[in-house]
C-alpha positions in Angstrom: 3.9 -7.2 -107.0 4.8 -7.1 -103.3 2.3 -8.7 -101.0 0.5 -6.0 -98.9 2.0 -3.2 -101.0 -1.0 -0.9 -100.9 -1.2 -1.2 -97.1 2.5 -0.5 -96.7 2.1 2.6 -99.0 -0.9 3.8 -97.1 1.0 3.4 -93.8 3.9 5.4 -95.2 1.5 8.1 -96.4 -0.1 8.4 -93.0 3.3 8.4 -91.2 4.7 10.8 -93.8 7.7 8.5 -94.3 10.0 8.9 -97.3 9.9 5.7 -99.4 12.0 4.2 -102.2 10.2 2.3 -105.0 12.0 0.1 -107.5 10.5 -1.2 -110.8 13.5 -2.9 -112.6 11.3 -4.6 -115.2 10.5 -1.1 -116.5 13.4 1.1 -115.6 16.7 1.0 -113.9 17.2 2.9 -110.7 14.5 3.9 -108.3 12.0 6.6 -107.3 12.2 8.3 -103.8 9.3 10.3 -102.5 6.4 10.8 -100.2 3.2 8.8 -100.9 0.3 11.3 -101.4 -2.3 8.8 -102.7 -2.8 5.0 -102.9 -5.6 3.4 -105.0 -6.4 -0.1 -106.1 -4.1 0.1 -109.2 -2.0 3.2 -108.8 -0.2 5.3 -106.2 1.2 8.8 -106.4 4.6 10.0 -105.0 5.6 13.6 -104.3 8.8 12.7 -106.1 12.3 13.7 -104.9 15.3 14.1 -107.3 18.6 15.7 -106.4 17.5 16.2 -102.8 14.5 18.4 -103.8 10.9 18.0 -104.8 10.5 17.3 -108.5 6.8 17.0 -109.1 4.7 13.9 -108.9 5.0 10.4 -110.2 2.0 8.0 -110.4 3.1 4.4 -110.6 1.2 1.2 -111.0 1.2 -1.1 -108.0 1.7 -4.2 -110.1 5.0 -2.9 -111.5 6.7 -2.5 -108.1 9.1 -5.2 -107.1 10.8 -3.5 -104.1 9.7 -1.0 -101.6 12.0 0.4 -98.9 10.5 2.2 -96.0 12.1 4.5 -95.0 14.1 5.2 -98.1 17.9 5.1 -97.7 19.3 8.4 -96.3 15.8 9.6 -95.5 17.0 11.5 -92.5 19.6 13.4 -94.6 17.0 14.2 -97.3 14.5 15.5 -94.8 17.1 17.7 -93.1 18.0 19.2 -96.5 14.4 19.9 -97.3 13.8 21.5 -93.9 16.9 23.7 -94.2 15.8 24.8 -97.7 12.3 25.3 -96.3 10.8 23.1 -99.0 7.6 21.4 -98.0 5.8 18.3 -99.1 2.6 19.4 -100.9 -0.3 17.0 -101.1 -2.7 17.9 -104.0 -6.3 17.9 -102.8 -8.6 15.0 -103.9 -6.0 13.0 -105.8 -8.0 10.3 -107.6 -5.9 7.2 -107.9 -8.8 4.8 -108.3 -8.0 4.1 -112.0 -5.8 5.1 -114.8 -8.4 7.3 -116.4 -9.3 8.9 -113.1 -5.7 9.7 -112.4 -5.1 11.2 -115.8 -8.2 13.3 -115.5 -7.2 14.5 -112.1 -3.7 15.5 -113.3 -4.9 16.9 -116.6 -7.5 19.1 -114.9 -5.0 20.6 -112.5 -1.8 21.0 -114.4 -1.0 22.5 -117.8 0.7 19.4 -119.1 1.1 15.8 -118.1 3.7 13.2 -119.0 2.6 9.6 -120.0 5.1 6.7 -120.1 4.5 3.5 -122.0 7.5 1.7 -120.7 6.4 -1.8 -121.6 6.1 -0.8 -125.3 8.9 1.8 -125.5 11.4 2.2 -122.7 12.8 5.7 -122.4 10.0 7.3 -124.4 7.4 9.6 -123.0 4.6 11.8 -124.3 4.1 15.2 -122.8 1.0 17.3 -123.5 -2.1 19.0 -122.5 -5.0 16.7 -121.8 -7.7 17.2 -124.4 -10.0 14.2 -123.8 -10.2 10.9 -122.2 -12.4 7.8 -122.6 -12.2 4.4 -120.9 -9.9 3.2 -123.7 -7.9 6.2 -124.9 -6.3 9.5 -123.9 -6.0 12.4 -126.2 -3.1 14.9 -125.7 -2.1 18.1 -127.4 1.6 17.2 -127.4 4.5 19.5 -126.8 7.9 18.7 -128.3 11.2 18.7 -126.4 12.0 22.1 -128.0 8.9 23.6 -126.4 6.8 23.7 -129.6 3.2 22.6 -129.6 2.2 20.0 -132.2 -0.4 21.1 -134.7 -2.8 18.3 -134.0 -3.7 16.0 -131.1 -2.6 12.4 -130.6 -4.6 9.5 -129.1 -3.0 6.8 -127.1 -4.4 3.6 -125.5 -4.8 3.9 -121.7 -3.9 0.3 -121.2 -0.4 0.9 -122.4 0.4 3.6 -119.8 2.7 2.5 -117.0 3.6 5.9 -115.4 2.2 9.4 -115.2 4.2 12.4 -114.2 3.0 15.9 -113.6 4.1 19.3 -112.2 7.8 18.4 -112.6 10.5 20.9 -113.4 10.7 19.8 -117.0 7.0 20.0 -117.6 6.9 23.5 -116.0 9.9 24.6 -118.2 8.2 23.4 -121.4 5.1 25.4 -120.6 7.1 28.4 -119.5 8.9 28.6 -122.9 6.0 27.4 -125.1 3.2 29.3 -123.5 -0.4 28.2 -123.9 -1.2 25.7 -126.7 -2.6 27.1 -129.9 -6.3 26.3 -130.7 -6.7 23.2 -132.8 -9.6 23.2 -135.2 
């Protein structure tokens, strides 16, 4: 982890500066976005992909190996966003104090969330509606890539989660096609 990372992220958040985050031990490439929350373990970006807002990414501080402030080509990205009249949205009361708090926050406000367990299985994620959460496990009603709700819930260990996404275009598309999840008895 980078020394003083949380303070740098907090400064970027206050100054509304576009940042680039790299986590090569977990994924190739990077994440660009605006910091909307920074806690002791996690921070949340209003993520930018293809020069547009693409939901939110919550990342663990300890996984970040490089932070670039401002992000490369930030001026260009910001001009595009202004011309398209797209605005940065900061969800109210983002709770990034712990993994469980962050999952609860996202699960309470968005129809589905995406959980990544990159240390265990790179490239695999789990998308679903939050059903329950404890200090050790999170229970989701999963939705498959074909926009079909599973018939039962799945429990996963919180300790394995390395990234949490919510309100992205793919999550919104799944819910748009699948509709509300069926009741599980």
